C-alpha positions as CSV (number, residue, x, y, z in Angstrom):
1,M,122.6,94.0,76.3
2,T,120.7,92.9,78.8
3,T,117.3,90.9,77.4
4,L,114.2,93.2,78.5
5,P,110.3,91.4,78.7
6,S,108.5,92.3,74.9
7,R,105.2,93.1,76.9
8,V,104.4,94.7,80.8
9,R,101.7,94.6,81.9
10,I,100.6,97.5,83.8
11,V,98.3,97.1,87.0
12,E,96.5,100.6,87.6
13,V,96.3,101.6,90.9
14,G,94.6,105.0,91.2
15,P,91.3,104.5,91.6
16,R,92.1,102.6,94.8
17,D,96.0,103.4,96.4
18,G,96.0,106.5,94.3
19,L,92.8,108.6,95.8
20,Q,92.4,106.5,99.0
21,N,94.7,109.1,101.2
22,E,93.5,112.2,99.4
23,A,92.3,114.8,101.9
24,A,89.1,115.5,99.5
25,F,86.6,113.1,99.1
26,I,86.0,112.6,95.1
27,P,82.4,112.1,94.6
28,T,81.2,109.0,93.1
29,P,80.5,109.7,89.3
30,D,83.7,111.1,89.2
31,K,85.2,107.6,90.4
32,I,83.3,106.5,88.0
33,A,84.2,108.5,85.5
34,F,88.4,108.0,85.8
35,V,87.8,104.2,86.3
36,N,86.3,104.1,82.6
37,S,88.3,106.8,81.3
38,L,91.2,104.3,82.6
39,A,89.5,101.5,80.7
40,E,89.6,104.0,77.5
41,A,93.1,104.9,77.7
42,G,93.7,100.5,77.2
43,H,94.2,99.3,81.0
44,T,93.5,95.5,80.9
45,M,93.7,95.4,85.3
46,I,92.3,98.4,87.3
47,E,91.7,98.2,90.6
48,V,88.2,100.1,91.5
49,S,88.5,99.8,94.9
50,A,88.8,98.8,98.5
51,F,86.1,97.3,100.8
52,V,87.7,98.6,104.4
53,S,85.8,100.0,106.7
54,P,85.7,103.4,105.6
55,K,85.8,104.8,109.4
56,W,89.5,104.1,108.9
57,V,89.4,104.9,104.7
58,P,86.2,107.2,104.2
59,Q,88.2,107.6,100.4
60,M,86.5,104.0,100.0
61,A,83.5,104.3,101.3
62,D,81.4,104.1,98.1
63,A,83.2,100.7,97.1
64,S,79.9,99.2,96.0
65,F,78.5,102.2,94.3
66,V,81.4,102.5,92.5
67,C,81.7,99.2,91.1
68,A,78.2,99.0,90.1
69,G,78.0,102.3,88.3
70,I,81.1,101.4,85.9
71,T,80.7,100.7,82.0
72,R,83.1,96.9,82.5
73,Q,84.7,96.6,79.1
74,P,85.6,93.6,77.3
75,G,89.3,92.2,78.5
76,V,89.7,94.7,81.7
77,R,89.8,92.7,84.6
78,Y,88.1,94.9,88.0
79,T,89.8,94.2,91.0
80,A,89.7,95.4,94.8
81,L,91.5,95.4,98.0
82,V,89.6,93.1,100.7
83,P,90.9,92.7,104.0
84,N,88.9,90.5,105.7
85,L,86.2,87.7,104.9
86,Q,83.6,90.2,105.0
87,G,85.2,92.6,102.3
88,L,85.5,89.8,100.2
89,A,81.6,89.1,100.6
90,R,80.6,92.8,99.7
91,A,83.3,92.3,96.8
92,R,81.7,88.9,95.4
93,E,78.6,90.7,95.4
94,A,79.9,93.5,93.7
95,R,80.6,91.8,90.8
96,V,84.0,92.5,91.0
97,D,86.8,89.8,88.4
98,E,89.4,89.5,91.6
99,V,90.1,90.6,95.1
100,A,93.9,91.6,96.8
101,V,95.3,90.5,100.2
102,F,98.0,93.7,101.7
103,P,99.7,91.8,104.3
104,A,103.3,93.2,105.6
105,A,107.3,92.2,105.9
106,S,107.7,94.4,108.9
107,E,105.6,93.1,112.1
108,T,105.1,97.5,113.0
109,F,103.9,98.3,109.7
110,S,101.1,95.3,110.3
111,K,100.0,96.1,113.4
112,R,100.2,99.3,112.6
113,N,98.3,98.9,108.8
114,I,95.3,96.5,110.0
115,N,95.9,95.9,113.2
116,Q,97.8,92.3,113.1
117,T,100.5,90.4,113.7
118,I,102.4,89.0,110.2
119,D,101.3,85.8,111.2
120,E,97.6,86.9,112.0
121,A,97.4,88.5,108.4
122,L,98.9,85.6,106.6
123,A,96.5,83.6,108.5
124,Q,93.3,85.9,107.8
125,V,94.9,85.5,103.9
126,K,94.5,81.9,104.1
127,Q,90.6,82.2,105.4
128,V,90.2,84.7,102.6
129,C,92.1,82.7,99.4
130,D,90.1,79.5,100.6
131,E,86.5,81.5,100.0
132,A,87.4,83.1,97.0
133,R,88.7,80.1,96.0
134,T,85.2,78.3,96.4
135,M,83.9,81.6,94.5
136,Q,86.8,81.5,91.6
137,L,88.0,84.3,92.3
138,P,91.6,85.0,92.4
139,V,93.4,86.3,94.7
140,R,96.5,88.7,94.2
141,A,98.7,90.1,96.9
142,Y,100.8,92.9,98.0
143,L,103.9,92.7,100.2
144,S,103.8,95.9,102.0
145,T,107.5,97.1,103.2
146,S,109.1,95.1,101.3
147,F,112.1,96.9,101.2
148,G,111.6,99.1,104.5
149,C,109.8,100.1,106.8
150,P,109.2,103.5,107.9
151,F,109.6,101.7,111.6
152,E,112.0,99.6,111.6
153,G,114.3,100.4,108.6
154,A,115.7,97.7,106.6
155,V,113.7,94.3,106.0
156,A,115.8,91.5,105.5
157,P,115.4,90.2,101.7
158,S,115.3,86.6,102.8
159,R,111.8,87.6,104.7
160,V,110.4,89.3,101.6
161,A,111.3,86.2,100.2
162,E,109.9,83.5,102.4
163,L,106.6,85.7,102.8
164,T,106.3,85.9,99.4
165,A,106.5,82.1,99.4
166,Q,104.3,81.6,101.7
167,L,101.8,84.1,100.1
168,I,101.8,81.8,96.7
169,D,101.3,78.3,99.1
170,L,98.4,80.1,100.1
171,G,97.0,80.5,96.9
172,A,97.9,83.9,95.6
173,Y,98.4,83.8,92.1
174,E,100.5,86.9,91.9
175,V,102.5,89.0,95.1
176,S,103.1,92.5,94.1
177,I,106.5,92.9,96.1
178,S,106.1,96.9,97.4
179,D,107.7,99.0,98.2
180,T,105.6,101.4,100.3
181,I,107.6,104.3,101.2
182,G,110.0,104.3,98.7
183,V,113.4,104.0,99.8
184,A,114.4,101.6,97.5
185,H,117.4,101.6,95.2
186,P,118.3,99.6,92.0
187,R,120.9,98.0,93.5
188,Q,118.5,96.6,96.7
189,V,115.5,95.7,93.8
190,S,118.2,93.5,92.4
191,D,119.2,92.0,95.6
192,V,115.4,91.0,96.8
193,L,114.3,89.4,93.4
194,G,117.7,87.4,93.4
195,H,116.6,86.1,97.1
196,V,112.5,86.3,96.0
197,M,113.1,84.3,92.3
198,Q,115.2,81.5,94.5
199,R,111.8,80.7,95.6
200,V,109.1,81.7,93.2
201,P,108.8,82.8,90.0
202,A,109.5,85.8,87.8
203,S,106.0,84.9,86.2
204,R,104.2,84.9,89.4
205,L,106.1,88.6,90.6
206,A,105.0,92.0,90.2
207,L,106.6,95.1,92.0
208,H,105.0,98.1,93.6
209,F,107.0,101.1,93.8
210,H,106.8,104.9,94.9
211,D,108.5,107.3,94.2
212,T,109.7,109.0,97.5
213,R,113.3,109.5,96.6
214,G,112.9,109.4,92.6
215,T,114.1,106.7,91.9
216,A,111.3,104.5,90.9
217,L,111.6,104.2,86.7
218,V,115.2,103.5,87.8
219,N,114.2,100.5,90.1
220,V,111.1,99.3,87.6
221,Y,114.8,98.9,84.8
222,A,116.2,96.3,87.9
223,G,112.9,94.4,88.3
224,L,112.3,94.7,84.0
225,A,116.2,93.2,83.7
226,A,115.2,90.1,86.8
227,G,113.1,89.5,84.5
228,V,109.8,90.8,85.9
229,A,107.0,91.9,83.5
230,V,104.5,92.7,85.7
231,F,104.1,96.8,87.3
232,D,101.4,98.5,89.3
233,A,101.3,101.9,88.7
234,S,98.6,105.4,89.7
235,A,97.3,107.8,87.3
236,G,99.1,111.5,87.5
237,G,100.9,109.6,90.4
238,L,98.3,109.9,92.5
239,G,98.5,108.5,96.1
240,G,100.6,107.7,99.0
241,C,99.7,105.5,102.3
242,P,98.3,106.9,105.2
243,Y,100.2,104.9,107.1
244,A,103.5,105.2,106.1
245,P,104.7,108.4,107.6
246,G,106.5,110.6,104.7
247,A,105.0,108.0,101.4
248,T,104.6,110.0,98.2
249,G,102.7,109.6,96.0
250,N,102.8,106.2,93.6
251,L,104.7,105.7,90.2
252,A,102.8,108.0,87.8
253,T,101.5,105.2,85.1
254,E,102.5,108.2,82.6
255,D,105.9,108.1,83.7
256,L,105.7,104.6,83.4
257,V,104.0,104.1,80.2
258,Y,106.4,106.8,78.7
259,L,109.4,104.8,79.9
260,L,108.5,101.8,78.1
261,D,107.1,102.9,74.9
262,G,111.0,104.2,74.6
263,L,112.2,100.4,74.8
264,G,109.8,99.3,73.1
265,I,107.6,97.8,75.4
266,T,104.2,97.1,74.6
267,T,102.0,98.1,77.5
268,G,98.4,98.4,75.4
269,V,98.6,102.1,77.0
270,Q,97.9,105.1,75.4
271,L,100.1,108.0,77.0
272,E,97.4,111.0,76.2
273,T,94.2,108.9,76.5
274,L,95.7,108.3,80.0
275,A,96.9,111.3,80.4
276,A,93.6,113.0,79.4
277,A,92.0,110.8,82.9
278,S,94.4,111.9,84.7
279,R,93.6,115.6,83.5
280,A,90.3,114.9,84.7
281,I,90.7,114.4,88.5
282,E,93.8,117.1,89.1
283,P,91.0,119.5,89.8
284,L,89.1,117.4,92.0
285,V,92.1,116.1,94.4
286,G,92.9,119.7,94.7
287,H,96.5,119.5,94.3
288,P,98.9,118.9,90.6
289,L,99.0,115.7,90.3
290,P,103.2,114.6,90.8
291,S,103.2,112.7,87.4
292,R,106.6,114.3,85.6
293,M,105.0,113.2,82.0
294,F,101.5,114.5,82.5
295,R,103.0,117.6,83.8
296,A,104.9,117.6,80.1
297,L,102.4,117.0,78.3
298,Q,100.1,119.8,80.2
299,A,102.8,121.9,79.3
300,T,102.1,121.0,75.5
301,H,98.2,121.1,76.2
302,G,98.4,124.3,77.1
303,R,99.9,125.6,74.6
304,A,98.1,123.9,71.9
């Protein structure tokens, strides 16, 4: 049997990637309570918000207030997405523990998402990494559309490998190879990682899956088998991408934890406490959360 990692770090992206595409604005106190509940569930890394233009992502307009209001737990890293030096300055003022940048692997998506070519985006990543280094702020990178683009289709694994290596060279300590629209399948995951790991070790990689086609968990297993031990996930399966037509929710944290618990892989995240955090946010978004494990726990909770 394939040797799997004994421990996985989950990067909880529900408060940012999960909420950013929700039509209903979530009040700031409820966002704060959501982050605090996720920390209580045992998460050690939570992406709290994004310091982006409220014109483009209105849900993140209160990023500074959310960061100011959370109860910071020892051992938890509170992170935020930043697009540029202005966002980085705001994030530093909000006392985040690290920041994340988000270039793409396809030109059309890059232009649609951040109105920049890939080369322009990488130049901006360099600016952020250089300035963050002076602030002693670690930088994590998402590489969007690594498994497929909604506008261009297939993305060459060699291109993903090249860009991942560039991001590490520019100063990112870790690159989250991202299936932004949920098209990846296990063989593709193995293929892409095979190319990437010729340039960058598994210890510097993470995986970010969406569950558009119901393959997120089997893709996680393919990642585990390749030696990746960091996965992004969103409580309740919240989220999508406003610039990726048809993209549904992120890999649900409850589903991921259930899988990893079953495999005997340690995460430190308590499933029932995590589900309670999702249960509190569900009525605020105004629709059922898609996580299968959350729905199963809800059914059990309803019978109790």
